[in-house]
C-alpha positions in Angstrom: 21.1 -98.8 151.1 23.3 -101.4 150.5 25.2 -100.9 147.2 23.7 -103.7 145.0 20.3 -102.4 145.5 21.5 -98.7 144.2 23.3 -100.2 141.4 20.3 -102.1 140.5 18.1 -99.2 140.7 20.5 -97.2 139.2 20.5 -100.5 136.3 16.8 -99.9 135.7 16.8 -96.2 134.9 19.5 -96.2 132.5 18.1 -99.2 130.5 16.0 -97.2 128.5 19.0 -95.1 127.0 21.4 -98.3 127.1 18.8 -99.0 124.4 19.4 -96.2 122.8 23.3 -95.9 122.8 24.2 -98.6 121.4 21.8 -99.1 118.6 23.4 -95.5 117.1 26.8 -94.0 116.7 27.5 -91.9 119.7 29.4 -88.4 119.3 31.8 -87.0 122.2 28.4 -84.2 122.1 26.6 -87.1 123.2 28.4 -88.2 125.9 29.6 -85.3 127.3 26.0 -84.5 127.6 24.5 -87.5 129.5 28.0 -87.5 131.7 27.0 -83.8 132.4 23.8 -84.5 133.5 24.3 -87.4 135.2 26.9 -85.2 137.5 24.7 -82.6 137.8 22.2 -84.9 139.3 24.6 -87.0 141.6 26.2 -83.7 142.6 22.9 -81.6 142.8 24.1 -78.8 140.8 22.8 -77.3 137.7 24.2 -78.9 133.9 25.2 -75.3 133.5 27.9 -75.3 136.7 29.5 -78.7 135.4 32.6 -77.4 133.4 33.6 -80.7 131.0 37.6 -79.8 132.1 37.4 -79.9 135.5 38.3 -83.6 137.2 36.0 -85.4 139.4 38.0 -85.3 141.6 37.9 -82.0 141.9 34.0 -81.8 142.4 34.5 -83.2 145.9 33.4 -86.8 144.9 35.3 -89.8 146.2 37.1 -92.7 145.2 33.7 -94.5 144.8 31.8 -91.9 143.6 34.3 -91.6 140.3 34.4 -95.3 139.9 30.5 -95.6 139.7 30.5 -93.2 137.3 31.8 -95.7 135.1 29.7 -98.4 136.1 26.6 -96.2 135.2 28.5 -95.3 131.7 28.6 -98.8 131.1 25.1 -98.9 130.7 24.3 -95.8 128.8 26.7 -97.6 126.3 25.5 -100.6 126.0 29.6 -102.3 126.7 32.0 -103.2 129.6 34.1 -100.3 130.6 37.6 -101.0 133.1 36.1 -99.5 136.2 39.7 -97.5 136.5 39.9 -95.4 133.4 37.7 -92.6 134.6 41.0 -92.1 136.6 43.4 -91.9 133.5 40.8 -89.7 131.9 40.0 -87.3 134.4 37.0 -85.0 133.4 34.3 -85.2 131.2 36.4 -83.9 128.1 39.1 -86.9 128.4 36.5 -89.3 129.2 34.1 -88.4 126.2 36.3 -88.2 123.5 38.9 -91.6 124.9 35.6 -93.4 124.9 34.8 -92.0 120.8 38.1 -93.0 119.8 38.4 -96.5 121.6 37.1 -98.3 118.6 39.4 -101.2 119.3 37.3 -102.3 122.5 40.3 -101.7 124.8 38.5 -99.8 127.4 36.4 -103.2 127.9 36.4 -105.5 130.9 36.4 -109.0 130.6 34.2 -109.2 133.4 31.0 -111.4 133.2 28.2 -109.7 134.4 27.8 -112.6 137.2 31.0 -111.3 138.6 29.5 -108.1 139.0 27.0 -109.4 141.3 29.0 -111.3 142.9 31.3 -108.3 143.6 28.5 -106.2 144.4 27.2 -109.1 146.9 30.5 -109.1 148.7 31.0 -105.4 148.7 27.2 -105.0 150.4 29.1 -106.6 153.6 31.7 -103.8 153.7 30.9 -100.3 154.8 31.7 -97.2 153.2 34.8 -96.8 154.4 36.0 -100.5 154.1 34.9 -99.8 150.2 36.5 -96.8 149.7 40.1 -98.3 151.2 39.7 -101.2 148.8 39.2 -98.9 146.2 42.4 -96.8 147.4 44.2 -99.8 147.2 42.9 -100.9 144.0 43.7 -97.0 142.4 47.5 -96.9 143.8 48.5 -100.2 142.1 46.7 -99.1 139.4 48.4 -96.1 139.7 51.7 -98.3 139.8 51.2 -100.4 136.9 50.8 -97.3 134.6 53.7 -95.7 135.5 
């Protein structure tokens, strides 16, 4: 399935959640519950098996899957997020606490939705290995910039 189609179907499923999330103040517990449910569904596990202190990578997720969490979380929260944020806050506890305390919007990106659609259409022509390689390169650059 092309990435853009998968992204768009995820958007459609998350739209109802986005409305309620953006209209209320979310707590750490709300975000943790969403992340637990999302991860459990993605990994075909029960929510009880998800430990909020275990890094996303330790669940066997590749870099593409980890970065996808940011995109799906954007729709739940109703705001733009830095896709690399999941690397800086690498488990459910750290990520949810950061999102609640991030009142200045520093996790927001300047990318416009049109830019996202254009990027997704370009990604559709790449193989999963090419996308994974591109993300690994971006992650390496991100890590160097934060050192």
